[in-house]
Each structure stands twice: as C-alpha cells, then as structure tokens.
All heavy atoms as an XYZ file, in Angstrom:
693
protein
N      15.984      3.805     21.220
C      15.096      3.512     22.328
C      13.747      2.976     21.867
O      13.038      2.352     22.627
C      14.901      4.741     23.204
O      14.296      5.766     22.458
N      13.371      3.258     20.606
C      12.120      2.716     20.089
C      12.402      1.398     19.357
O      13.480      1.205     18.830
C      11.397      3.700     19.114
C      11.023      4.961     19.833
C      12.216      3.951     17.889
N      11.412      0.483     19.361
C      11.629     -0.769     18.641
C      11.764     -0.519     17.140
O      11.115      0.389     16.597
C      10.380     -1.593     18.942
C       9.565     -0.814     19.899
C      10.135      0.542     20.023
N      12.567     -1.345     16.496
C      12.758     -1.248     15.047
C      12.374     -2.590     14.443
O      12.898     -3.630     14.851
C      14.218     -0.929     14.706
C      14.436     -0.897     13.195
C      14.630      0.412     15.323
N      11.453     -2.573     13.496
C      11.058     -3.775     12.779
C      11.802     -3.789     11.449
O      11.653     -2.870     10.644
C       9.540     -3.783     12.504
C       9.026     -4.921     11.622
C       9.176     -6.253     12.335
C       7.592     -4.677     11.235
N      12.620     -4.801     11.249
C      13.305     -4.982      9.985
C      12.543     -6.005      9.153
O      12.224     -7.093      9.646
C      14.731     -5.501     10.212
C      15.616     -4.628     11.118
C      16.999     -5.311     11.272
C      15.767     -3.242     10.580
N      12.258     -5.644      7.925
C      11.599     -6.546      6.974
C      12.612     -6.912      5.908
O      12.982     -6.087      5.088
C      10.409     -5.826      6.332
C       9.837     -6.607      5.144
O       9.847     -7.856      5.175
O       9.370     -5.958      4.171
N      13.086     -8.167      5.957
C      14.012     -8.648      4.931
C      13.166     -9.219      3.803
O      12.362    -10.140      4.009
C      14.937     -9.712      5.519
C      15.935     -9.138      6.471
C      15.661     -9.025      7.818
C      17.166     -8.682      6.004
C      16.581     -8.484      8.702
C      18.094     -8.140      6.874
C      17.791     -8.043      8.227
N      13.344     -8.666      2.595
C      12.491     -9.023      1.460
C      13.315     -9.107      0.176
O      14.469     -8.685      0.132
C      11.375     -8.003      1.289
C      11.846     -6.706      0.681
C      11.687     -6.465     -0.689
C      12.471     -5.732      1.451
C      12.150     -5.301     -1.248
C      12.929     -4.562      0.894
C      12.773     -4.347     -0.476
O      13.231     -3.191     -1.041
N      12.656     -9.632     -0.861
C      13.200     -9.605     -2.225
C      12.033     -9.245     -3.149
O      10.928     -9.735     -2.969
C      13.793    -10.949     -2.598
N      12.315     -8.386     -4.115
C      11.258     -7.942     -5.039
C      10.658     -9.083     -5.844
O       9.490     -9.024     -6.226
C      11.791     -6.868     -5.989
C      11.945     -5.522     -5.294
O      11.144     -5.218     -4.391
O      12.870     -4.773     -5.645
N      11.419    -10.118     -6.115
C      10.936    -11.223     -6.934
C      10.039    -12.195     -6.157
O       9.376    -13.043     -6.737
C      12.108    -11.992     -7.541
C      13.157    -12.382     -6.547
C      14.341    -11.723     -6.306
C      13.161    -13.497     -5.655
N      15.057    -12.353     -5.316
C      14.353    -13.455     -4.895
C      12.263    -14.539     -5.422
C      14.666    -14.397     -3.928
C      12.575    -15.476     -4.448
C      13.768    -15.407     -3.706
N       9.978    -12.058     -4.819
C       9.211    -12.991     -3.994
C       7.771    -12.499     -3.815
O       7.540    -11.395     -3.323
C       9.893    -13.136     -2.628
C       9.234    -14.182     -1.771
O       9.567    -15.368     -1.924
O       8.383    -13.806     -0.953
N       6.832    -13.326     -4.211
C       5.414    -12.949     -4.166
C       4.935    -12.672     -2.743
O       4.199    -11.727     -2.480
C       4.558    -14.041     -4.801
C       3.105    -13.658     -4.938
C       2.296    -14.700     -5.677
O       2.842    -15.387     -6.569
O       1.109    -14.821     -5.351
N       5.345    -13.495     -1.774
C       4.944    -13.291     -0.390
C       5.465    -11.957      0.126
O       4.779    -11.239      0.864
C       5.447    -14.436      0.491
N       6.681    -11.594     -0.251
C       7.256    -10.310      0.166
C       6.457     -9.162     -0.422
O       6.172     -8.175      0.283
C       8.717    -10.196     -0.283
S       9.841    -11.315      0.572
N       6.094     -9.273     -1.691
C       5.291     -8.209     -2.323
C       3.958     -8.073     -1.610
O       3.449     -6.968     -1.447
C       5.112     -8.481     -3.806
C       6.385     -8.266     -4.614
C       6.125     -8.205     -6.107
N       5.355     -9.318     -6.618
C       5.863    -10.428     -7.140
N       7.172    -10.589     -7.207
N       5.083    -11.386     -7.598
N       3.384     -9.186     -1.175
C       2.121     -9.141     -0.446
C       2.219     -8.477      0.919
O       1.250     -7.956      1.447
N       3.427     -8.486      1.481
C       3.642     -7.867      2.802
C       3.825     -6.354      2.721
O       3.669     -5.673      3.740
C       4.876     -8.490      3.465
C       4.667     -9.890      3.986
S       3.421    -10.031      5.280
C       4.220     -9.097      6.598
N       4.125     -5.793      1.551
C       4.343     -4.352      1.444
C       3.180     -3.521      1.994
O       3.398     -2.656      2.838
C       4.664     -3.937     -0.009
C       5.992     -4.414     -0.515
N       7.135     -4.421      0.239
C       6.347     -4.904     -1.732
C       8.134     -4.902     -0.485
N       7.672     -5.204     -1.690
N       1.913     -3.777      1.569
C       0.825     -2.976      2.104
C       0.595     -3.237      3.593
O       0.209     -2.336      4.342
C      -0.386     -3.357      1.285
C      -0.013     -4.634      0.580
C       1.478     -4.662      0.487
N       0.835     -4.450      4.050
C       0.687     -4.787      5.471
C       1.658     -3.945      6.304
O       1.284     -3.370      7.324
C       0.921     -6.290      5.711
C       0.971     -6.624      7.185
C      -0.145     -7.121      5.001
N       2.906     -3.853      5.838
C       3.908     -3.090      6.599
C       3.645     -1.596      6.540
O       3.966     -0.875      7.494
C       5.303     -3.454      6.092
C       5.689     -4.890      6.453
C       6.940     -5.311      5.721
C       5.858     -5.059      7.947
N       3.066     -1.121      5.444
C       2.659      0.290      5.407
C       1.613      0.563      6.485
O       1.666      1.576      7.175
C       2.108      0.670      4.028
C       3.196      1.066      3.038
C       2.610      1.789      1.834
N       1.699      0.961      1.058
C       2.046      0.127      0.087
N       3.324      0.017     -0.246
N       1.157     -0.572     -0.577
N       0.647     -0.379      6.615
C      -0.370     -0.223      7.652
C       0.243     -0.254      9.044
O      -0.151      0.514      9.917
C      -1.420     -1.350      7.536
C      -2.272     -1.237      6.293
O      -2.263     -0.157      5.638
O      -2.959     -2.224      5.958
N       1.194     -1.130      9.257
C       1.883     -1.227     10.548
C       2.586      0.094     10.868
O       2.439      0.633     11.962
C       2.889     -2.396     10.558
C       3.801     -2.338     11.781
C       2.173     -3.749     10.489
N       3.336      0.612      9.908
C       4.054      1.879     10.099
C       3.085      3.015     10.398
O       3.331      3.841     11.299
C       4.918      2.195      8.886
N       1.960      3.062      9.694
C       0.960      4.116      9.920
C       0.349      3.997     11.307
O       0.174      5.007     12.003
C      -0.153      4.034      8.879
O       0.353      4.343      7.617
N       0.028      2.793     11.715
C      -0.618      2.577     13.019
C       0.305      2.923     14.185
O      -0.144      3.440     15.200
C      -1.078      1.125     13.130
N       1.597      2.653     14.037
C       2.525      2.866     15.138
C       3.107      4.260     15.197
O       3.559      4.699     16.240
C       3.660      1.834     15.060
C       3.211      0.398     15.335
C       4.322     -0.570     15.009
C       2.757      0.243     16.777
N       3.094      4.967     14.082
C       3.613      6.321     14.063
C       5.057      6.379     14.542
O       5.910      5.629     14.084
N       5.315      7.250     15.530
C       6.682      7.414     16.035
C       6.996      6.482     17.201
O       8.048      6.602     17.827
C       6.953      8.873     16.418
C       6.017      9.377     17.515
O       5.116      8.622     17.937
O       6.196     10.526     17.949
N       6.122      5.543     17.515
C       6.372      4.586     18.603
C       7.331      3.479     18.189
O       7.890      2.761     19.033
C       5.064      3.954     19.079
C       4.119      4.930     19.729
C       2.839      4.243     20.138
C       1.863      5.266     20.716
N       0.550      4.692     20.860
N       7.514      3.317     16.889
C       8.413      2.290     16.339
C       8.836      2.691     14.933
O       8.197      3.556     14.324
C       7.730      0.924     16.321
N       9.870      2.036     14.434
C      10.324      2.266     13.058
C      10.191      0.981     12.284
O      10.434     -0.104     12.824
C      11.776      2.735     13.043
C      11.921      4.082     13.723
C      13.117      4.858     13.311
N      13.263      4.945     11.862
C      14.422      5.085     11.252
N      15.525      5.168     11.955
N      14.501      5.162      9.966
N       9.846      1.102     11.011
C       9.783     -0.032     10.097
C      10.806      0.218      9.000
O      10.755      1.251      8.345
C       8.376     -0.209      9.494
C       8.367     -1.337      8.486
C       7.348     -0.448     10.586
N      11.747     -0.704      8.847
C      12.799     -0.571      7.846
C      12.772     -1.787      6.949
O      12.844     -2.923      7.422
C      14.177     -0.428      8.524
C      14.194      0.828      9.414
C      15.274     -0.376      7.469
C      15.438      0.974     10.240
N      12.666     -1.551      5.653
C      12.672     -2.616      4.668
C      14.091     -2.823      4.164
O      14.755     -1.847      3.812
C      11.715     -2.284      3.519
C      10.286     -2.102      3.997
C       9.330     -1.746      2.903
C       9.131     -2.823      1.899
N       8.755     -4.120      2.375
N      14.535     -4.075      4.125
C      15.892     -4.385      3.684
C      15.836     -5.398      2.566
O      15.407     -6.550      2.764
C      16.739     -4.916      4.862
C      16.824     -3.853      5.951
C      18.117     -5.322      4.371
C      17.483     -4.301      7.216
N      16.256     -4.982      1.381
C      16.295     -5.838      0.198
C      17.506     -6.776      0.326
O      18.644     -6.320      0.369
C      16.424     -4.975     -1.053
C      16.343     -5.777     -2.347
O      16.627     -6.980     -2.326
O      16.029     -5.157     -3.371
N      17.239     -8.092      0.437
C      18.337     -9.039      0.631
C      19.268     -9.107     -0.579
O      20.425     -9.480     -0.432
C      17.828    -10.459      0.998
C      17.112    -10.432      2.343
C      16.930    -11.022     -0.076
N      18.772     -8.740     -1.756
C      19.619     -8.735     -2.948
C      20.674     -7.634     -2.870
O      21.787     -7.798     -3.353
C      18.763     -8.541     -4.215
C      17.720     -9.622     -4.449
C      18.334    -10.932     -4.880
O      19.235    -10.909     -5.723
O      17.882    -11.983     -4.386
N      20.302     -6.498     -2.278
C      21.207     -5.361     -2.177
C      22.012     -5.354     -0.880
O      22.932     -4.580     -0.754
C      20.412     -4.053     -2.288
C      19.737     -3.873     -3.633
C      18.924     -2.624     -3.680
C      18.206     -2.486     -5.019
N      17.277     -1.350     -5.042
N      21.623     -6.185      0.074
C      22.273     -6.236      1.389
C      22.614     -7.669      1.743
O      22.253     -8.162      2.810
C      21.358     -5.621      2.445
C      21.071     -4.168      2.191
O      21.867     -3.302      2.473
N      19.902     -3.899      1.601
N      23.302     -8.335      0.844
C      23.605     -9.764      1.021
C      24.474    -10.038      2.248
O      24.265    -11.025      2.933
C      24.264    -10.332     -0.233
C      23.324    -10.401     -1.417
C      23.981    -10.943     -2.668
O      25.164    -11.190     -2.705
N      23.186    -11.122     -3.703
N      25.427     -9.166      2.537
C      26.296     -9.371      3.702
C      25.478     -9.348      5.003
O      25.699    -10.213      5.877
C      27.404     -8.327      3.762
C      28.448     -8.508      2.658
O      28.503     -9.608      2.062
O      29.192     -7.549      2.399
N      24.566     -8.390      5.111
C      23.740     -8.308      6.321
C      22.815     -9.533      6.408
O      22.683    -10.124      7.477
C      22.912     -7.027      6.295
C      21.952     -6.831      7.485
C      22.708     -6.832      8.815
C      21.159     -5.556      7.311
N      22.199     -9.910      5.287
C      21.324    -11.089      5.282
C      22.073    -12.341      5.684
O      21.550    -13.163      6.445
C      20.677    -11.240      3.907
N      23.296    -12.491      5.204
C      24.103    -13.646      5.574
C      24.506    -13.598      7.034
O      24.468    -14.607      7.739
C      25.341    -13.742      4.688
C      25.020    -14.182      3.273
C      26.235    -14.169      2.363
O      27.389    -14.220      2.871
O      26.041    -14.136      1.137
N      24.888    -12.421      7.535
C      25.301    -12.267      8.927
C      24.165    -12.625      9.883
O      24.392    -13.216     10.942
C      25.787    -10.857      9.191
N      22.924    -12.304      9.507
C      21.768    -12.592     10.329
C      21.133    -13.935      9.983
O      20.072    -14.267     10.520
C      20.740    -11.463     10.242
C      21.197    -10.140     10.837
C      20.150     -9.055     10.600
C      21.490    -10.272     12.308
N      21.767    -14.664      9.061
C      21.293    -15.984      8.639
C      19.839    -15.960      8.166
O      19.017    -16.777      8.601
C      21.482    -16.987      9.762
C      22.935    -17.196     10.114
C      23.088    -18.296     11.135
N      24.493    -18.495     11.429
C      25.051    -18.260     12.598
N      24.310    -17.826     13.617
N      26.324    -18.469     12.793
N      19.534    -15.011      7.298
C      18.193    -14.901      6.730
C      18.063    -15.990      5.668
O      18.792    -15.981      4.675
C      17.947    -13.497      6.102
C      18.165    -12.397      7.145
C      16.572    -13.431      5.475
C      17.268    -12.436      8.340
N      17.168    -16.921      5.887
C      16.958    -18.029      4.961
C      15.635    -17.910      4.212
O      15.569    -17.985      3.000
C      17.007    -19.378      5.694
C      18.278    -19.600      6.477
C      19.436    -19.891      5.572
C      20.659    -20.260      6.407
N      21.883    -19.751      5.889
N      14.550    -17.753      4.953
C      13.221    -17.640      4.345
C      12.816    -16.189      4.176
O      13.270    -15.318      4.905
N      11.948    -15.952      3.201
C      11.439    -14.604      2.966
C       9.919    -14.614      2.983
O       9.331    -15.584      2.547
C      11.929    -14.093      1.607
C      13.437    -13.887      1.469
C      13.788    -13.488      0.048
C      13.948    -12.867      2.450
N       9.305    -13.567      3.450
C       9.922    -12.471      4.174
C      10.337    -12.914      5.584
O       9.756    -13.821      6.146
C       8.814    -11.428      4.248
C       7.545    -12.224      4.220
C       7.853    -13.419      3.339
N      11.343    -12.245      6.141
C      11.716    -12.455      7.526
C      11.583    -11.127      8.251
O      12.104    -10.107      7.788
C      13.157    -12.989      7.671
O      13.219    -14.300      7.111
C      13.578    -13.064      9.129
N      10.866    -11.146      9.356
C      10.662     -9.957     10.171
C      11.466    -10.099     11.452
O      11.437    -11.166     12.080
C       9.183     -9.785     10.511
C       8.242     -9.692      9.301
C       6.798     -9.686      9.761
C       8.554     -8.464      8.468
N      12.166     -9.034     11.830
C      13.004     -9.048     13.040
C      12.740     -7.746     13.805
O      12.694     -6.674     13.207
C      14.503     -9.131     12.675
C      15.354     -9.203     13.938
C      14.794    -10.312     11.765
N      12.548     -7.877     15.115
C      12.399     -6.686     15.962
C      13.646     -6.533     16.804
O      14.063     -7.470     17.490
C      11.165     -6.786     16.888
C       9.889     -6.878     16.052
C      11.119     -5.587     17.836
C       8.628     -7.125     16.874
N      14.218     -5.328     16.739
C      15.349     -4.959     17.591
C      14.909     -3.829     18.509
O      14.109     -2.977     18.122
C      16.523     -4.444     16.741
C      17.418     -5.499     16.209
C      17.170     -6.075     14.952
C      18.522     -5.940     16.938
C      17.995     -7.067     14.447
C      19.357     -6.943     16.428
C      19.100     -7.494     15.202
O      19.905     -8.467     14.696
N      15.451     -3.838     19.720
C      15.289     -2.693     20.616
C      16.567     -2.552     21.390
O      17.091     -3.539     21.937
C      14.098     -2.872     21.570
C      13.928     -1.635     22.434
C      12.607     -1.562     23.109
C      12.538     -0.240     23.869
N      11.329     -0.137     24.633
N      17.084     -1.357     21.441
C      18.330     -1.039     22.154
C      19.477     -1.945     21.705
O      20.299     -2.385     22.495
C      18.136     -1.147     23.660
O      17.104     -0.284     24.093
N      19.493     -2.266     20.411
C      20.575     -3.060     19.851
C      20.447     -4.564     20.044
O      21.299     -5.313     19.591
N      19.398     -5.029     20.703
C      19.208     -6.448     20.942
C      18.038     -6.989     20.112
O      16.979     -6.361     20.038
C      18.886     -6.724     22.422
C      20.044     -6.393     23.343
O      21.212     -6.604     22.929
O      19.787     -5.917     24.461
N      18.238     -8.175     19.524
C      17.150     -8.832     18.801
C      16.139     -9.350     19.823
O      16.502    -10.074     20.730
C      17.674     -9.981     17.953
C      16.599    -10.614     17.093
S      17.145    -12.076     16.168
C      18.456    -11.415     15.155
N      14.895     -8.927     19.670
C      13.850     -9.301     20.615
C      12.905    -10.380     20.059
O      12.304    -11.119     20.820
C      13.015     -8.090     21.003
C      13.805     -6.967     21.643
C      14.317     -7.429     22.986
C      14.982     -6.279     23.741
N      15.537     -6.740     25.010
N      12.768    -10.415     18.730
C      11.811    -11.332     18.108
C      12.188    -11.495     16.644
O      12.720    -10.583     16.030
C      10.417    -10.756     18.247
C       9.335    -11.511     17.561
C       8.673    -12.620     18.029
C       8.726    -11.214     16.284
N       7.713    -13.017     17.130
C       7.738    -12.173     16.049
C       8.961    -10.219     15.330
C       6.976    -12.181     14.905
C       8.196    -10.234     14.187
C       7.205    -11.198     13.978
N      11.881    -12.689     16.097
C      12.184    -12.961     14.697
C      11.229    -14.027     14.190
O      10.958    -15.004     14.901
C      13.622    -13.448     14.590
C      14.015    -13.897     13.211
C      15.439    -14.366     13.228
N      15.802    -14.945     11.954
C      17.002    -14.889     11.418
N      17.977    -14.272     12.043
N      17.260    -15.432     10.249
N      10.726    -13.837     12.981
C       9.856    -14.830     12.376
C       9.897    -14.694     10.855
O       9.920    -13.588     10.330
C       8.414    -14.658     12.878
C       7.482    -15.753     12.358
C       6.182    -15.781     13.081
O       6.098    -15.441     14.252
N       5.138    -16.199     12.399
N       9.862    -15.831     10.199
C       9.778    -15.842      8.725
C       8.358    -16.175      8.313
O       7.650    -16.885      9.018
C      10.736    -16.894      8.154
O      12.068    -16.539      8.407
N       7.970    -15.612      7.175
C       6.635    -15.875      6.643
C       5.733    -14.666      6.743
O       6.073    -13.652      7.346
N       4.558    -14.802      6.140
C       3.620    -13.704      6.100
C       2.828    -13.632      7.412
O       2.466    -14.652      7.962
C       2.638    -13.888      4.943
C       3.286    -13.823      3.575
C       2.299    -14.070      2.461
O       1.555    -13.123      2.131
O       2.249    -15.198      1.966
N       2.576    -12.418      7.863
C       1.760    -12.159      9.035
C       0.819    -11.006      8.727
O       1.103    -10.172      7.864
C       2.640    -11.771     10.228
C       3.566    -12.837     10.797
C       4.501    -12.229     11.827
C       2.762    -13.963     11.428
N      -0.297    -10.939      9.464
C      -1.209     -9.816      9.275
C      -0.755     -8.626     10.124
O       0.032     -8.764     11.055
C      -2.646    -10.234      9.609
C      -2.805    -10.592     11.079
O      -3.079     -9.677     11.873
O      -2.626    -11.786     11.417
N      -1.268     -7.464      9.787
C      -0.841     -6.218     10.429
C      -1.100     -6.255     11.934
O      -0.248     -5.826     12.722
C      -1.555     -5.024      9.788
N      -2.272     -6.752     12.368
C      -2.588     -6.757     13.789
C      -1.615     -7.608     14.590
O      -1.239     -7.252     15.705
C      -4.018     -7.223     14.036
C      -5.032     -6.197     13.566
O      -4.751     -4.995     13.560
N      -6.212     -6.651     13.180
N      -1.202     -8.732     14.049
C      -0.248     -9.603     14.723
C       1.089     -8.895     14.884
O       1.703     -8.905     15.961
C      -0.063    -10.926     13.952
O      -1.326    -11.587     13.853
C       0.941    -11.823     14.621
N       1.544     -8.246     13.815
C       2.828     -7.543     13.853
C       2.762     -6.365     14.832
O       3.674     -6.158     15.639
C       3.234     -7.055     12.445
C       3.415     -8.254     11.515
C       4.493     -6.214     12.505
C       3.533     -7.897     10.061
N       1.693     -5.603     14.777
C       1.521     -4.458     15.684
C       1.538     -4.926     17.133
O       2.209     -4.340     17.986
C       0.233     -3.671     15.346
C       0.381     -2.976     14.007
C      -0.091     -2.685     16.465
C      -0.911     -2.447     13.430
N       0.811     -5.999     17.415
C       0.793     -6.544     18.778
C       2.167     -6.964     19.251
O       2.551     -6.715     20.401
N       2.931     -7.580     18.363
C       4.280     -8.032     18.698
C       5.184     -6.840     19.003
O       5.914     -6.848     19.979
C       4.809     -8.856     17.535
C       5.944     -9.750     17.800
C       5.736    -10.646     18.945
N       5.052    -11.875     18.592
C       4.922    -12.876     19.425
N       5.396    -12.826     20.643
N       4.264    -13.949     19.076
N       5.094     -5.798     18.168
C       5.937     -4.606     18.393
C       5.543     -3.901     19.675
O       6.408     -3.450     20.430
C       5.840     -3.651     17.181
C       6.457     -4.303     15.944
C       6.501     -2.326     17.492
C       6.239     -3.523     14.670
N       4.245     -3.824     19.971
C       3.784     -3.103     21.162
C       4.291     -3.737     22.452
O       4.360     -3.071     23.477
C       2.274     -2.985     21.154
C       1.807     -1.951     20.143
C       0.314     -1.797     20.086
O      -0.440     -2.721     20.367
N      -0.145     -0.611     19.717
N       4.667     -5.012     22.405
C       5.277     -5.642     23.580
C       6.589     -4.971     23.972
O       7.025     -5.080     25.131
C       5.565     -7.123     23.307
C       4.331     -7.976     23.113
C       4.696     -9.413     22.753
O       5.799     -9.870     23.102
O       3.866    -10.069     22.106
N       7.217     -4.288     23.015
C       8.537     -3.700     23.260
C       8.546     -2.186     23.277
O       9.580     -1.551     23.360
C       9.526     -4.208     22.201
C       9.559     -5.700     22.138
C       8.984     -6.372     21.077
C      10.154     -6.440     23.158
C       9.009     -7.773     21.020
C      10.162     -7.831     23.109
C       9.607     -8.478     22.042
N       7.345     -1.571     23.177
C       7.243     -0.100     23.188
C       7.439      0.409     24.595
O       6.970     -0.161     25.537
C       5.908      0.375     22.602
C       5.712      1.854     22.797
C       5.816      0.017     21.125
C-alpha cells in the first residue's frame, strides 16, 4: 500500500555511486511512508532486462503493483521526495 522506489544501479557507475547518499536522504525523510529498494543490475540481470533498464541509474516508483513513474539519470533528493509524495 505504500509507494516503493526502486533504484537500479551498478557499483562501477559513477552516477549511481553519487546517488547513494541522495537515496539515503530520501529514505530518511520519508520514513515509513515509502520504501527505497536498491537493485544491483549486475546481480539482477533478469529483472533489469524484464523492465528494460537501459540507462543508469534508473528510478522507478511502484504502488499497489503498478508502475507509477520512471526516470533515468541523477536527481536531487527534493525532486525524488516530491515525486514519491504524489503517491503517498
């Protein structure tokens, strides 16, 4: 019932590494209103292929099993928090 933010990343990607502290801030700010889940595309290749993840990082918001939003590239914490709050 709460929105879930999936972060598709790879450890070797500099932009993905730069998003780690941003996503920690997002998770802290939202508390139990949403979940943030990091998914390593190297370890979850089938899922990444199924969702057609091409660029990294890719952020996806799901709620009640439906994809609500998706974007590739770096974003700041406030933008991500605002996007998630649309679905809280």
